Residue, then its C-alpha position, 0 to 999 in steps of 0.5 A: m281749067k275752070l274754077i266753080f264757085a257755087i253759093v248754096s243754102h246751108d241746108d243744101s250744102q252737105r248734099v251738094i258736097r257729098e254728091l260732088t265728091h261721090e262723082g270724084f270732084q274735089v271741093t272746098k266749103l266756105a261758110t258764108t252769109g247771104g246779104f239779103l236774108m242774112a241766112g247761112n250759106a256755103t260757098i263751094i269752090c271746085g276746080v275742074e277740067d273744062n270738059k267736066v264743067d257741065e257734069a259738076l254743074a248738073v250735080i250742083h243743080k240736082s243737089s240744091r233745090s229752091r223752095r218758097q219760105t215765109i219770113p217776117m219782114r224786117p223794117d228798113t231804116s226808112t219805114a222804122m224812122a217813120g213809125y211804120h213797123p210792118s209785121v206781114p210775113v213775106e214769101v221769098t224763094v230760098g235755096g237753089a244755087t248761084v254759080f260762077v264759072l271762071s277761067v283759070d290761067r294757072f293751077e299748081k298743087m303744092 
């Protein structure tokens, strides 16, 4: 058995959960916040049999899309202290999924 942790953007989370459950996977959603953009994410946890991992990953891949987004650049401490406050927007990639697949030594449903 494997445990899948999929970190997806808040915008994609409902679609990912809907598609996973439609395919028969049971999921748990945790509301999380990314450290770089401080944007809303969802961490989706899904326990799957070894032979179903690729199927679950395909659903996550199909349901979460990365896209380019322009965001205002936040001055860090070093630039703010130097009196430099950048106002140039920066284009970053958001969305998509970051996925971890872990082996499960023991599973019990109580």
